[in-house]
C-alpha positions, 0 to 999 in steps of 0.5 A, a space after each residue: 257708421 264709418 268706423 264699423 265699415 272700416 273694421 269689417 273691411 279689415 276682418 274680411 282682408 285678414 280672413 281672405 289672407 288666412 284662407 289663401 295660406 291654408 289652401 296653399 299649404 294643403 295644395 303643397 301637402 297634397 302635391 308631396 303625397 302624390 309625388 311620394 305615391 308616384 315614386 314609391 307605389 309599393 311602399 305607399 300600399 304597405 303603409 296604408 295596410 299598416 295604418 288600417 291594421 292599427 285602426 282595427 287593432 285599437 277598435 278591437 281592444 276598446 270593444 273587448 274592454 267595454 265588454 269586460 266592464 259590462 259583463 262584470 256583475 254588480 254587488 247589491 247591498 240589501 237588508 235581510 231578515 234572518 229566520 229565527 229572529 222575532 218578527 215585528 208587526 207594524 201598527 198605528 199607536 195613538 199618542 196620549 199626552 199629559 201636561 197640555 190641556 184645553 180649558 173649556 167652559 163648563 157652563 154658559 155665560 158671557 166673558 167678563 174679562 180675560 185675566 191672562 195673555 199668551 206666555 203668562 206663567 200661571 199657578 195651580 188654581 189661578 183664574 184665567 177667564 171670568 164669566 158672568 150671567 149677563 152683559 152687565 156683569 151679574 153672576 147668579 152663581 155668586 148670589 146663590 152661593 151667598 144665599 147658601 152661605 147665609 143659610 148655613 151660618 143660620 144653622 150653625 148659629 142656632 145649632 147649639 141652642 136647638 141641641 140644648 133644647 133637645 137635651 132638655 126635652 130628653 131630661 123632661 122625658 126621663 124625669 117624667 118617667 122617674 116621677 111615674 115610678 115614684 107615684 107607683 111606689 106611693 100607690 104601693 104604700 097606700 095599698 098597704 095602708 088600705 089593706 090594714 084598714 080593711 083588716 081593721 074594718 073586718 075586725 070591727 064588723 065581726 065584733 059588731 056581729 058578735 054583739 048583735 048575736 048576743 042580744 038576739 040570743 038574750 031575746 032582745 027585740 029587733 026593734 030595740 034601740 041598741 040592736 038597731 044601733 048595732 045594725 047601723 054600725 055594721 052597715 056603715 062599716 060594710 060601706 066603708 069596707 067596700 070603699 076601701 076595697 075599691 081603693 085597694 084595687 085601684 092602688 094595686 092596679 096603679 102600683 103594679 109594674 106589670 100593669 099598663 100604666 107602668 108599661 105606658 110610662 116606659 113606652 112614653 119615655 122610650 118613644 120620646 127619647 127616640 123621637 128626640 134622637 131622630 131630631 138631634 140627628 136631623 139637626 146634625 144632618 141639616 147642618 152638614 147638608 147646609 155645609 155641602 150646599 155651600 160647597 156646591 154653591 162654591 163649585 158652581 161659582 168657580 165654574 164661572 171663573 175657569 182656572 189652571 189645573 196646574 202650574 204652567 204657561 198659557 199657550 193660547 187664549 181663544 176668547 175675548 171679553 163680551 163673547 158668549 160661550 156655551 159648555 164645551 167652548 175652548 177658552 185657553 190652552 195651558 202647558 204644564 212644566 212636566 209633560 208625559 206622553 204615552 203611546 196606546 196601541 189597540 190590537 185584537 186579542 190574537 195579537 195582544 196574547 203574542 206580543 213579546 215583552 222580552 224585546 223592545 218595540 220600535 216607534 217611528 217619531 219624525 223619521 227616527 226610530 225609538 226603542 220602547 217596551 210596553 209597561 202594561 198589556 190589558 188582560 181584558 178588552 178595553 175598546 170594543 173587542 180590542 185590547 190596549 198596549 201601553 208604552 212610555 214615550 221618552 221625555 226628550 221625544 214627547 216635546 214634538 208630539 201632540 195629543 191625538 197624534 198617531 205613530 207607526 210602531 213595530 211590535 215584536 211577535 213572540 213566535 213561541 206563543 204561536 208556533 215553535 217551527 213556523 217562522 214569520 217574515 215581513 210581508 214585503 219580502 214575499 213575492 206572489 204569483 197566481 199559483 205560487 209564493 216565493 222569497 229571495 234568500 242569500 245563498 253563496 253570496 247571491 240571491 236565490 228563489 225559494 218557494 214557500 207556503 204561507 199561513 196567517 198574517 199578523 200586521 206586516 208579518 206573514 207566517 211561513 208554513 214551509 219552505 224556510 229553515 232556521 238561519 235562512 236570510 230572507 232579502 227584504 229589498 225588492 230591487 233584487 232578482 235571482 242571481 244578483 250578487 248580494 252583500 248585507 247592508 
Protein backbone atom coordinates (compact mmCIF):
# COMPACT_ATOMS: atom_id res chain seq x y z
CA UNK A 1 0.00 0.00 0.00
CA UNK A 2 2.85 2.35 0.83
CA UNK A 3 4.64 1.38 -2.39
CA UNK A 4 1.52 2.29 -4.44
CA UNK A 5 1.22 5.72 -2.80
CA UNK A 6 4.89 6.43 -3.44
CA UNK A 7 4.53 5.62 -7.14
CA UNK A 8 1.46 7.85 -7.47
CA UNK A 9 3.37 10.80 -5.93
CA UNK A 10 6.24 10.33 -8.41
CA UNK A 11 3.84 10.33 -11.38
CA UNK A 12 2.06 13.44 -10.14
CA UNK A 13 5.35 15.31 -9.74
CA UNK A 14 6.49 14.34 -13.28
CA UNK A 15 3.14 15.41 -14.81
CA UNK A 16 3.25 18.74 -12.99
CA UNK A 17 6.80 19.32 -14.23
CA UNK A 18 5.75 18.48 -17.86
CA UNK A 19 2.73 20.79 -17.63
CA UNK A 20 4.86 23.67 -16.37
CA UNK A 21 7.37 23.11 -19.20
CA UNK A 22 4.64 23.15 -21.94
CA UNK A 23 2.98 26.22 -20.46
CA UNK A 24 6.28 28.02 -20.32
CA UNK A 25 7.06 27.21 -24.00
CA UNK A 26 3.56 28.29 -25.12
CA UNK A 27 3.88 31.57 -23.29
CA UNK A 28 7.30 32.12 -24.85
CA UNK A 29 5.94 31.47 -28.39
CA UNK A 30 2.92 33.66 -27.86
CA UNK A 31 5.18 36.47 -26.59
CA UNK A 32 7.38 36.20 -29.67
CA UNK A 33 4.42 36.25 -32.11
CA UNK A 34 2.82 39.19 -30.34
CA UNK A 35 6.08 41.09 -30.42
CA UNK A 36 6.49 40.32 -34.19
CA UNK A 37 2.98 41.58 -34.98
CA UNK A 38 3.58 44.74 -33.02
CA UNK A 39 6.85 45.37 -34.76
CA UNK A 40 5.62 44.50 -38.29
CA UNK A 41 1.81 44.73 -38.48
CA UNK A 42 1.70 44.97 -42.33
CA UNK A 43 3.94 41.96 -42.88
CA UNK A 44 1.91 39.95 -40.40
CA UNK A 45 -1.28 40.75 -42.37
CA UNK A 46 0.33 39.68 -45.67
CA UNK A 47 1.50 36.43 -44.15
CA UNK A 48 -2.03 35.73 -42.82
CA UNK A 49 -3.55 36.33 -46.30
CA UNK A 50 -0.96 34.00 -47.88
CA UNK A 51 -1.77 31.23 -45.42
CA UNK A 52 -5.51 31.65 -46.07
CA UNK A 53 -4.93 31.49 -49.87
CA UNK A 54 -2.88 28.28 -49.54
CA UNK A 55 -5.63 26.67 -47.48
CA UNK A 56 -8.33 27.62 -50.02
CA UNK A 57 -6.21 26.41 -52.98
CA UNK A 58 -5.51 23.03 -51.42
CA UNK A 59 -9.21 22.58 -50.61
CA UNK A 60 -10.23 23.42 -54.17
CA UNK A 61 -7.74 20.95 -55.62
CA UNK A 62 -8.97 18.18 -53.34
CA UNK A 63 -12.65 18.86 -54.21
CA UNK A 64 -11.87 18.86 -57.95
CA UNK A 65 -10.05 15.55 -57.71
CA UNK A 66 -12.94 13.99 -55.81
CA UNK A 67 -15.45 15.17 -58.42
CA UNK A 68 -13.34 13.66 -61.22
CA UNK A 69 -13.23 10.30 -59.42
CA UNK A 70 -16.99 10.25 -58.80
CA UNK A 71 -17.86 11.36 -62.31
CA UNK A 72 -15.75 8.65 -63.94
CA UNK A 73 -18.25 6.01 -65.23
CA UNK A 74 -17.88 2.37 -63.95
CA UNK A 75 -17.74 -0.45 -66.52
CA UNK A 76 -20.01 -3.37 -65.62
CA UNK A 77 -19.28 -6.91 -66.72
CA UNK A 78 -22.42 -8.71 -67.85
CA UNK A 79 -23.60 -11.91 -69.53
CA UNK A 80 -25.35 -11.52 -72.85
CA UNK A 81 -27.53 -13.57 -75.18
CA UNK A 82 -26.97 -12.99 -78.87
CA UNK A 83 -29.99 -13.05 -81.16
CA UNK A 84 -29.48 -15.92 -83.57
CA UNK A 85 -28.22 -18.37 -80.95
CA UNK A 86 -30.44 -21.32 -80.08
CA UNK A 87 -32.49 -20.43 -76.98
CA UNK A 88 -32.57 -22.82 -74.03
CA UNK A 89 -35.55 -23.63 -71.83
CA UNK A 90 -34.90 -24.88 -68.29
CA UNK A 91 -36.81 -27.86 -66.88
CA UNK A 92 -36.48 -30.47 -64.13
CA UNK A 93 -35.38 -33.96 -65.21
CA UNK A 94 -35.81 -37.05 -63.03
CA UNK A 95 -32.83 -39.32 -62.40
CA UNK A 96 -33.29 -43.05 -63.02
CA UNK A 97 -30.29 -44.91 -61.72
CA UNK A 98 -29.40 -48.50 -62.47
CA UNK A 99 -27.04 -50.62 -60.46
CA UNK A 100 -28.43 -49.71 -57.03
CA UNK A 101 -31.52 -51.67 -56.04
CA UNK A 102 -33.68 -52.12 -52.97
CA UNK A 103 -34.35 -55.78 -52.17
CA UNK A 104 -37.93 -56.05 -50.91
CA UNK A 105 -39.90 -58.95 -49.46
CA UNK A 106 -42.11 -60.57 -52.12
CA UNK A 107 -44.10 -62.61 -49.64
CA UNK A 108 -45.01 -62.45 -45.98
CA UNK A 109 -42.85 -64.29 -43.48
CA UNK A 110 -40.60 -64.25 -40.43
CA UNK A 111 -36.91 -63.36 -40.80
CA UNK A 112 -35.14 -66.61 -39.93
CA UNK A 113 -31.59 -65.33 -40.40
CA UNK A 114 -29.61 -62.63 -42.23
CA UNK A 115 -26.84 -64.14 -44.34
CA UNK A 116 -24.82 -60.96 -45.03
CA UNK A 117 -23.76 -57.70 -43.39
CA UNK A 118 -23.11 -54.20 -44.65
CA UNK A 119 -20.07 -54.12 -46.92
CA UNK A 120 -20.29 -57.80 -47.88
CA UNK A 121 -19.48 -58.56 -51.51
CA UNK A 122 -22.13 -60.82 -53.02
CA UNK A 123 -22.53 -62.75 -56.26
CA UNK A 124 -25.57 -62.86 -58.47
CA UNK A 125 -28.20 -65.12 -56.88
CA UNK A 126 -26.54 -65.19 -53.45
CA UNK A 127 -29.08 -65.36 -50.59
CA UNK A 128 -29.29 -62.23 -48.46
CA UNK A 129 -32.11 -63.03 -46.03
CA UNK A 130 -33.95 -66.27 -45.23
CA UNK A 131 -37.66 -66.18 -44.33
CA UNK A 132 -39.83 -68.82 -42.68
CA UNK A 133 -43.58 -69.36 -42.36
CA UNK A 134 -43.55 -69.40 -38.57
CA UNK A 135 -41.27 -68.61 -35.66
CA UNK A 136 -40.21 -72.26 -35.42
CA UNK A 137 -38.58 -72.07 -38.83
CA UNK A 138 -41.19 -74.03 -40.78
CA UNK A 139 -41.33 -73.28 -44.48
CA UNK A 140 -44.64 -74.07 -46.20
CA UNK A 141 -43.23 -73.15 -49.60
CA UNK A 142 -40.46 -75.71 -49.19
CA UNK A 143 -42.99 -78.44 -48.31
CA UNK A 144 -45.12 -77.56 -51.33
CA UNK A 145 -42.04 -77.79 -53.51
CA UNK A 146 -41.27 -81.26 -52.17
CA UNK A 147 -44.85 -82.40 -52.86
CA UNK A 148 -44.72 -81.07 -56.42
CA UNK A 149 -41.36 -82.71 -56.96
CA UNK A 150 -42.63 -86.11 -55.76
CA UNK A 151 -45.66 -85.85 -58.03
CA UNK A 152 -43.47 -84.98 -60.98
CA UNK A 153 -41.12 -87.85 -60.23
CA UNK A 154 -44.07 -90.27 -60.17
CA UNK A 155 -45.24 -88.96 -63.54
CA UNK A 156 -41.75 -89.38 -64.96
CA UNK A 157 -41.38 -92.91 -63.56
CA UNK A 158 -44.71 -94.12 -65.01
CA UNK A 159 -44.58 -92.13 -68.24
CA UNK A 160 -42.88 -94.77 -70.37
CA UNK A 161 -45.17 -97.55 -69.13
CA UNK A 162 -48.31 -95.51 -69.79
CA UNK A 163 -47.01 -94.58 -73.21
CA UNK A 164 -46.25 -98.25 -73.96
CA UNK A 165 -49.80 -99.17 -72.83
CA UNK A 166 -51.26 -96.64 -75.20
CA UNK A 167 -49.09 -97.99 -78.03
CA UNK A 168 -50.37 -101.52 -77.38
CA UNK A 169 -53.97 -100.33 -77.35
CA UNK A 170 -53.34 -98.69 -80.72
CA UNK A 171 -51.92 -101.97 -81.98
CA UNK A 172 -55.02 -103.86 -80.72
CA UNK A 173 -57.32 -101.43 -82.51
CA UNK A 174 -55.34 -101.83 -85.73
CA UNK A 175 -55.23 -105.62 -85.52
CA UNK A 176 -58.97 -105.78 -84.71
CA UNK A 177 -59.71 -103.83 -87.84
CA UNK A 178 -57.43 -106.12 -89.84
CA UNK A 179 -59.25 -109.15 -88.38
CA UNK A 180 -62.57 -107.67 -89.45
CA UNK A 181 -61.17 -107.24 -92.95
CA UNK A 182 -60.09 -110.87 -93.00
CA UNK A 183 -63.53 -112.01 -91.82
CA UNK A 184 -65.08 -109.94 -94.59
CA UNK A 185 -62.85 -111.69 -97.13
CA UNK A 186 -63.92 -115.06 -95.69
CA UNK A 187 -67.55 -114.02 -95.99
CA UNK A 188 -66.98 -113.10 -99.61
CA UNK A 189 -65.48 -116.54 -100.35
CA UNK A 190 -68.27 -118.29 -98.44
CA UNK A 191 -70.76 -116.32 -100.47
CA UNK A 192 -69.17 -117.59 -103.67
CA UNK A 193 -69.46 -121.18 -102.41
CA UNK A 194 -73.09 -120.59 -101.39
CA UNK A 195 -73.86 -119.26 -104.85
CA UNK A 196 -72.43 -122.42 -106.34
CA UNK A 197 -74.56 -124.57 -104.03
CA UNK A 198 -77.65 -122.56 -104.95
CA UNK A 199 -76.96 -123.20 -108.62
CA UNK A 200 -76.57 -126.92 -107.96
CA UNK A 201 -79.74 -127.03 -105.91
CA UNK A 202 -81.67 -125.21 -108.63
CA UNK A 203 -80.35 -127.73 -111.16
CA UNK A 204 -81.45 -130.62 -108.96
CA UNK A 205 -84.90 -129.12 -108.54
CA UNK A 206 -85.19 -128.69 -112.28
CA UNK A 207 -84.22 -132.35 -112.83
CA UNK A 208 -86.77 -133.50 -110.28
CA UNK A 209 -89.49 -131.36 -111.86
CA UNK A 210 -88.65 -132.82 -115.26
CA UNK A 211 -88.89 -136.35 -113.86
CA UNK A 212 -92.21 -135.54 -112.22
CA UNK A 213 -93.55 -134.15 -115.49
CA UNK A 214 -92.58 -137.37 -117.30
CA UNK A 215 -94.46 -139.48 -114.76
CA UNK A 216 -97.52 -137.26 -114.91
CA UNK A 217 -97.50 -137.42 -118.73
CA UNK A 218 -97.24 -141.24 -118.51
CA UNK A 219 -100.49 -141.24 -116.50
CA UNK A 220 -98.92 -142.23 -113.23
CA UNK A 221 -101.20 -141.38 -110.33
CA UNK A 222 -100.31 -138.74 -107.81
CA UNK A 223 -100.62 -141.37 -105.16
CA UNK A 224 -97.89 -143.35 -106.69
CA UNK A 225 -95.02 -143.94 -104.39
CA UNK A 226 -92.43 -142.80 -106.93
CA UNK A 227 -94.33 -139.54 -107.62
CA UNK A 228 -94.61 -138.80 -103.91
CA UNK A 229 -90.91 -139.51 -103.45
CA UNK A 230 -89.99 -137.08 -106.22
CA UNK A 231 -92.28 -134.44 -104.77
CA UNK A 232 -90.66 -134.92 -101.33
CA UNK A 233 -87.22 -134.49 -102.84
CA UNK A 234 -88.36 -131.32 -104.58
CA UNK A 235 -89.70 -129.83 -101.33
CA UNK A 236 -86.54 -130.77 -99.50
CA UNK A 237 -84.38 -129.17 -102.21
CA UNK A 238 -86.50 -126.01 -102.16
CA UNK A 239 -86.15 -125.78 -98.37
CA UNK A 240 -82.36 -126.14 -98.68
CA UNK A 241 -82.44 -123.49 -101.40
CA UNK A 242 -84.20 -121.07 -99.08
CA UNK A 243 -81.57 -121.61 -96.42
CA UNK A 244 -78.79 -121.11 -98.93
CA UNK A 245 -80.30 -117.89 -100.19
CA UNK A 246 -80.72 -116.60 -96.64
CA UNK A 247 -77.09 -117.43 -95.97
CA UNK A 248 -76.16 -115.79 -99.27
CA UNK A 249 -77.81 -112.51 -98.26
CA UNK A 250 -76.05 -112.56 -94.90
CA UNK A 251 -72.66 -113.28 -96.46
CA UNK A 252 -73.16 -110.59 -99.10
CA UNK A 253 -74.05 -108.08 -96.33
CA UNK A 254 -71.06 -109.02 -94.24
CA UNK A 255 -68.61 -109.21 -97.12
CA UNK A 256 -69.44 -105.91 -98.79
CA UNK A 257 -67.10 -102.96 -97.95
CA UNK A 258 -69.99 -100.51 -98.53
CA UNK A 259 -72.26 -101.95 -95.85
CA UNK A 260 -72.38 -100.75 -92.18
CA UNK A 261 -70.30 -103.63 -90.67
CA UNK A 262 -67.24 -102.65 -92.70
CA UNK A 263 -67.81 -98.92 -92.02
CA UNK A 264 -68.38 -99.55 -88.30
CA UNK A 265 -65.09 -101.43 -88.14
CA UNK A 266 -63.23 -98.53 -89.75
CA UNK A 267 -64.97 -95.96 -87.56
CA UNK A 268 -64.24 -97.99 -84.44
CA UNK A 269 -60.58 -98.17 -85.39
CA UNK A 270 -60.34 -94.43 -86.14
CA UNK A 271 -62.20 -93.52 -82.95
CA UNK A 272 -59.99 -95.76 -80.83
CA UNK A 273 -56.78 -94.37 -82.37
CA UNK A 274 -57.93 -90.76 -81.88
CA UNK A 275 -58.85 -91.44 -78.27
CA UNK A 276 -55.46 -93.02 -77.70
CA UNK A 277 -53.74 -90.04 -79.37
CA UNK A 278 -55.60 -87.74 -76.99
CA UNK A 279 -54.55 -89.89 -74.06
CA UNK A 280 -50.93 -89.78 -75.21
CA UNK A 281 -50.98 -86.00 -75.56
CA UNK A 282 -52.69 -85.68 -72.18
CA UNK A 283 -49.96 -87.87 -70.74
CA UNK A 284 -47.27 -85.62 -72.19
CA UNK A 285 -49.14 -82.55 -71.02
CA UNK A 286 -49.45 -83.96 -67.51
CA UNK A 287 -45.71 -84.55 -67.44
CA UNK A 288 -45.02 -80.97 -68.61
CA UNK A 289 -47.57 -79.52 -66.15
CA UNK A 290 -45.98 -81.49 -63.33
CA UNK A 291 -42.57 -80.12 -64.34
CA UNK A 292 -43.93 -76.57 -64.43
CA UNK A 293 -45.54 -77.07 -61.03
CA UNK A 294 -42.16 -78.04 -59.66
CA UNK A 295 -40.63 -74.92 -61.23
CA UNK A 296 -43.44 -72.82 -59.75
CA UNK A 297 -42.86 -74.42 -56.37
CA UNK A 298 -39.15 -73.58 -56.64
CA UNK A 299 -40.07 -69.96 -57.44
CA UNK A 300 -42.36 -69.80 -54.42
CA UNK A 301 -39.66 -71.34 -52.27
CA UNK A 302 -37.08 -68.87 -53.61
CA UNK A 303 -39.34 -65.98 -52.54
CA UNK A 304 -38.60 -67.09 -48.98
CA UNK A 305 -34.88 -66.53 -49.61
CA UNK A 306 -34.42 -63.09 -51.27
CA UNK A 307 -31.16 -62.97 -53.23
CA UNK A 308 -28.99 -60.38 -54.96
CA UNK A 309 -29.99 -59.77 -58.61
CA UNK A 310 -26.37 -59.06 -59.59
CA UNK A 311 -22.84 -59.08 -58.25
CA UNK A 312 -22.16 -56.14 -55.99
CA UNK A 313 -21.87 -54.89 -52.43
CA UNK A 314 -24.44 -54.87 -49.63
CA UNK A 315 -24.95 -51.23 -48.66
CA UNK A 316 -27.59 -51.63 -45.95
CA UNK A 317 -29.55 -54.32 -44.08
CA UNK A 318 -32.91 -53.17 -42.72
CA UNK A 319 -34.20 -56.26 -40.88
CA UNK A 320 -33.14 -58.51 -38.03
CA UNK A 321 -33.91 -62.17 -37.22
CA UNK A 322 -37.36 -62.65 -35.74
CA UNK A 323 -38.96 -59.67 -37.46
CA UNK A 324 -42.22 -60.15 -39.33
CA UNK A 325 -42.24 -58.76 -42.86
CA UNK A 326 -44.96 -58.29 -45.44
CA UNK A 327 -44.77 -57.96 -49.25
CA UNK A 328 -42.97 -54.72 -50.12
CA UNK A 329 -40.95 -54.47 -46.89
CA UNK A 330 -37.42 -53.25 -47.72
CA UNK A 331 -34.89 -55.86 -46.64
CA UNK A 332 -31.58 -54.59 -48.02
CA UNK A 333 -29.89 -52.28 -50.52
CA UNK A 334 -27.31 -53.70 -52.95
CA UNK A 335 -25.11 -51.67 -55.29
CA UNK A 336 -23.70 -53.27 -58.40
CA UNK A 337 -20.22 -52.93 -59.83
CA UNK A 338 -21.61 -51.19 -62.91
CA UNK A 339 -23.82 -48.14 -62.40
CA UNK A 340 -25.69 -46.19 -65.04
CA UNK A 341 -27.79 -43.07 -64.58
CA UNK A 342 -30.32 -41.65 -67.00
CA UNK A 343 -32.03 -38.27 -66.88
CA UNK A 344 -35.66 -38.48 -68.02
CA UNK A 345 -37.36 -35.24 -68.98
CA UNK A 346 -41.15 -35.10 -69.22
CA UNK A 347 -42.37 -32.31 -71.53
CA UNK A 348 -45.57 -31.48 -73.43
CA UNK A 349 -45.87 -32.20 -77.13
CA UNK A 350 -45.22 -28.56 -78.07
CA UNK A 351 -41.76 -28.78 -76.45
CA UNK A 352 -40.90 -32.35 -77.50
CA UNK A 353 -41.32 -31.47 -81.19
CA UNK A 354 -38.99 -28.45 -81.06
CA UNK A 355 -36.14 -29.79 -78.92
CA UNK A 356 -32.92 -29.33 -80.86
CA UNK A 357 -31.00 -32.56 -81.29
CA UNK A 358 -28.09 -30.81 -82.97
CA UNK A 359 -26.99 -28.92 -79.85
CA UNK A 360 -26.28 -30.38 -76.40
CA UNK A 361 -28.46 -29.70 -73.38
CA UNK A 362 -26.90 -28.57 -70.11
CA UNK A 363 -27.41 -30.53 -66.89
CA UNK A 364 -26.58 -28.86 -63.57
CA UNK A 365 -25.06 -31.42 -61.18
CA UNK A 366 -23.74 -30.09 -57.85
CA UNK A 367 -23.40 -26.55 -59.23
CA UNK A 368 -21.44 -27.92 -62.18
CA UNK A 369 -22.72 -27.76 -65.76
CA UNK A 370 -22.50 -30.95 -67.83
CA UNK A 371 -23.26 -31.11 -71.56
CA UNK A 372 -25.50 -34.00 -72.59
CA UNK A 373 -27.29 -34.92 -75.82
CA UNK A 374 -30.66 -36.75 -75.88
CA UNK A 375 -30.35 -40.27 -77.24
CA UNK A 376 -34.11 -40.59 -77.77
CA UNK A 377 -37.23 -38.40 -77.81
CA UNK A 378 -40.48 -40.39 -77.66
CA UNK A 379 -42.79 -39.99 -80.63
CA UNK A 380 -45.88 -40.76 -78.51
CA UNK A 381 -47.04 -39.58 -75.08
CA UNK A 382 -45.61 -41.85 -72.35
CA UNK A 383 -46.96 -40.31 -69.14
CA UNK A 384 -50.43 -38.90 -69.59
CA UNK A 385 -50.04 -36.12 -72.15
CA UNK A 386 -46.29 -35.76 -71.59
CA UNK A 387 -43.51 -36.97 -73.88
CA UNK A 388 -40.22 -38.41 -72.61
CA UNK A 389 -36.72 -37.22 -73.48
CA UNK A 390 -33.81 -39.45 -72.39
CA UNK A 391 -30.24 -38.40 -71.59
CA UNK A 392 -27.26 -40.54 -70.56
CA UNK A 393 -25.51 -39.01 -67.54
CA UNK A 394 -21.69 -39.38 -67.66
CA UNK A 395 -20.50 -42.22 -65.42
CA UNK A 396 -18.10 -39.97 -63.47
CA UNK A 397 -21.04 -37.76 -62.47
CA UNK A 398 -23.58 -40.49 -61.72
CA UNK A 399 -21.88 -41.54 -58.48
CA UNK A 400 -23.17 -38.49 -56.61
CA UNK A 401 -26.77 -39.02 -57.78
CA UNK A 402 -29.55 -41.12 -56.32
CA UNK A 403 -32.51 -42.73 -58.02
CA UNK A 404 -35.41 -40.29 -57.99
CA UNK A 405 -33.31 -37.11 -57.77
CA UNK A 406 -34.25 -34.11 -59.89
CA UNK A 407 -31.76 -32.09 -61.89
CA UNK A 408 -32.07 -28.74 -63.62
CA UNK A 409 -31.56 -29.08 -67.37
CA UNK A 410 -31.35 -26.34 -69.99
CA UNK A 411 -32.74 -27.70 -73.26
CA UNK A 412 -32.01 -25.97 -76.61
CA UNK A 413 -35.15 -25.11 -78.56
CA UNK A 414 -34.89 -25.48 -82.31
CA UNK A 415 -36.28 -22.14 -83.56
CA UNK A 416 -36.29 -23.44 -87.12
CA UNK A 417 -39.25 -25.59 -86.15
CA UNK A 418 -41.15 -22.73 -84.50
CA UNK A 419 -40.37 -19.53 -86.39
CA UNK A 420 -37.63 -18.46 -88.75
CA UNK A 421 -37.88 -14.77 -87.87
CA UNK A 422 -39.03 -14.49 -84.25
CA UNK A 423 -36.15 -15.04 -81.82
CA UNK A 424 -36.36 -16.44 -78.29
CA UNK A 425 -34.68 -14.78 -75.30
CA UNK A 426 -34.43 -15.79 -71.62
CA UNK A 427 -37.35 -14.56 -69.52
CA UNK A 428 -34.92 -13.05 -66.96
CA UNK A 429 -33.71 -10.58 -69.59
CA UNK A 430 -37.18 -9.05 -70.08
CA UNK A 431 -38.42 -6.07 -68.04
CA UNK A 432 -42.14 -5.47 -67.94
CA UNK A 433 -44.26 -2.54 -66.90
CA UNK A 434 -48.00 -2.24 -66.89
CA UNK A 435 -48.07 -1.07 -70.49
CA UNK A 436 -44.88 -2.24 -72.15
CA UNK A 437 -42.03 -4.76 -72.23
CA UNK A 438 -38.40 -3.98 -72.91
CA UNK A 439 -34.91 -5.44 -72.79
CA UNK A 440 -31.44 -3.94 -72.45
CA UNK A 441 -29.08 -4.40 -75.38
CA UNK A 442 -25.46 -3.37 -75.88
CA UNK A 443 -24.96 -0.45 -78.26
CA UNK A 444 -21.56 1.27 -78.61
CA UNK A 445 -20.39 -0.31 -75.37
CA UNK A 446 -23.32 0.95 -73.31
CA UNK A 447 -26.68 -0.40 -72.17
CA UNK A 448 -29.63 0.75 -74.26
CA UNK A 449 -33.35 0.20 -73.69
CA UNK A 450 -35.20 -1.60 -76.49
CA UNK A 451 -39.01 -1.99 -76.50
CA UNK A 452 -40.19 -5.45 -77.55
CA UNK A 453 -43.42 -7.31 -78.20
CA UNK A 454 -43.61 -10.74 -76.60
CA UNK A 455 -45.16 -13.98 -77.86
CA UNK A 456 -45.37 -17.50 -76.40
CA UNK A 457 -43.26 -18.77 -73.50
CA UNK A 458 -41.26 -22.04 -73.53
CA UNK A 459 -39.73 -22.92 -70.17
CA UNK A 460 -37.57 -19.94 -69.24
CA UNK A 461 -37.50 -18.54 -72.79
CA UNK A 462 -39.99 -16.16 -74.35
CA UNK A 463 -40.65 -15.42 -78.00
CA UNK A 464 -39.93 -11.87 -79.16
CA UNK A 465 -42.30 -11.03 -82.00
CA UNK A 466 -40.79 -7.62 -82.73
CA UNK A 467 -38.15 -5.21 -81.44
CA UNK A 468 -34.96 -7.26 -81.91
CA UNK A 469 -32.80 -8.00 -84.91
CA UNK A 470 -30.28 -10.67 -85.76
CA UNK A 471 -26.98 -10.00 -83.97
CA UNK A 472 -28.43 -7.91 -81.11
CA UNK A 473 -26.79 -8.71 -77.76
CA UNK A 474 -29.38 -8.86 -74.98
CA UNK A 475 -28.05 -8.19 -71.45
CA UNK A 476 -29.01 -10.97 -69.01
CA UNK A 477 -27.85 -9.33 -65.75
CA UNK A 478 -30.50 -7.30 -63.92
CA UNK A 479 -28.09 -4.97 -62.07
CA UNK A 480 -27.76 -2.77 -65.16
CA UNK A 481 -29.58 0.39 -66.13
CA UNK A 482 -29.72 2.27 -69.42
CA UNK A 483 -26.52 4.23 -70.06
CA UNK A 484 -24.21 2.00 -68.02
CA UNK A 485 -20.88 1.21 -69.61
CA UNK A 486 -20.81 -2.50 -70.45
CA UNK A 487 -18.24 -5.17 -71.05
CA UNK A 488 -19.12 -8.79 -71.85
CA UNK A 489 -18.15 -11.26 -69.17
